[in-house]
C-alpha positions as CSV (number, residue, x, y, z in Angstrom):
1,M,-0.4,6.4,-12.3
2,A,-0.7,10.1,-12.7
3,A,-0.2,12.4,-9.7
4,Y,-2.6,15.0,-8.4
5,I,-2.6,17.7,-5.8
6,I,-6.0,18.5,-4.4
7,M,-6.3,21.6,-2.3
8,T,-9.3,22.2,-0.2
9,H,-11.1,25.0,1.6
10,F,-13.5,24.1,4.5
11,T,-17.1,25.2,3.9
12,E,-19.2,26.5,6.8
13,Q,-20.4,23.0,7.3
14,G,-16.8,21.7,7.4
15,V,-15.8,24.3,10.0
16,R,-18.9,23.6,12.1
17,N,-17.8,19.9,12.2
18,I,-14.1,20.5,12.3
19,K,-13.5,18.0,15.0
20,D,-14.6,15.3,12.6
21,S,-12.0,16.3,10.0
22,P,-9.5,13.6,10.7
23,K,-12.3,11.0,10.5
24,R,-13.5,12.5,7.2
25,G,-9.8,12.3,6.0
26,Q,-9.8,8.6,6.6
27,A,-13.2,8.3,4.9
28,S,-11.7,10.1,1.9
29,I,-8.8,7.5,1.8
30,A,-11.4,4.7,1.7
31,L,-13.5,6.5,-1.0
32,G,-10.4,6.9,-3.1
33,K,-9.6,3.2,-2.8
34,K,-13.1,2.4,-4.0
35,M,-12.8,4.8,-6.9
36,G,-9.4,3.8,-8.0
37,V,-7.6,6.7,-6.5
38,K,-4.6,6.1,-4.1
39,V,-4.5,8.9,-1.5
40,K,-0.8,9.0,-0.6
41,E,-1.0,11.8,2.1
42,I,-3.4,14.3,3.6
43,F,-1.9,17.4,5.1
44,W,-3.9,19.9,7.2
45,T,-2.3,23.3,6.4
46,L,-1.9,26.9,7.4
47,G,-2.4,29.6,4.9
48,P,-4.8,29.9,2.0
49,Y,-5.8,26.3,1.9
50,D,-7.1,24.1,4.7
51,T,-5.9,20.7,3.4
52,V,-3.6,19.4,0.7
53,V,-4.2,15.9,-0.6
54,L,-1.5,14.0,-2.6
55,A,-3.1,11.4,-4.7
56,E,-2.6,9.1,-7.7
57,A,-5.1,8.0,-10.3
58,A,-5.2,6.3,-13.7
59,N,-6.4,9.4,-15.5
60,D,-8.0,12.9,-15.2
61,E,-11.5,11.6,-15.3
62,T,-11.0,9.4,-12.3
63,A,-9.2,12.1,-10.3
64,T,-12.0,14.6,-11.3
65,A,-14.8,12.2,-10.1
66,F,-13.0,11.7,-6.8
67,A,-12.6,15.5,-6.2
68,L,-16.2,16.0,-7.1
69,S,-17.3,13.3,-4.8
70,L,-15.3,14.9,-1.9
71,A,-17.0,18.3,-2.6
72,S,-20.4,16.9,-3.0
73,R,-20.4,15.9,0.7
74,G,-20.4,19.7,1.6
75,N,-17.4,19.9,3.9
76,V,-14.9,21.2,1.5
77,K,-14.5,23.0,-1.8
78,T,-11.7,21.5,-4.0
79,L,-9.0,22.8,-6.4
80,T,-7.3,19.8,-8.3
81,M,-4.0,20.1,-10.2
82,R,-2.3,17.5,-12.3
83,A,1.3,17.2,-11.0
84,Y,4.2,16.0,-13.2
85,R,7.2,14.2,-11.8
86,A,10.6,15.2,-13.1
87,K,10.8,12.4,-15.6
88,E,7.3,13.2,-17.0
89,F,8.0,16.9,-17.3
90,S,11.3,16.1,-19.1
91,G,9.3,14.1,-21.6
92,I,7.0,17.1,-22.1
93,L,10.0,19.3,-22.6
94,R,11.4,17.1,-25.3
95,K,8.3,17.7,-27.4
96,L,9.0,21.4,-27.5
97,S,10.1,22.7,-31.0
C-alpha cells in the first residue's frame, strides 16, 4: 500500500467545534476503513498545520477520495502528499539516467 501524509487546517466551523476534534478523528479512521484507507496515526500539531494524518491506500485515487471526503464535512481543509519509503525512493532513483 502507498503511504500518504494528509495535513489539515481547521476551518472556522472546525474551530467553533474544536472540542469534537478527537471524536471527528475517530470518525475519520472509521471512514478511511470503509473507503479502503488505513489511517495509521493522527497527530494534532503546533505550527502551520493543525493535524497531520499518516495513512495508507492502494492508490492515489483512493487517497484523494478520502481527503476530499474529509474536507467536504467542512471542519478542515486538506493538503495531501504521497510519501515514499526508503526502498520505494531507491527504486525511483535507479530509474534516473
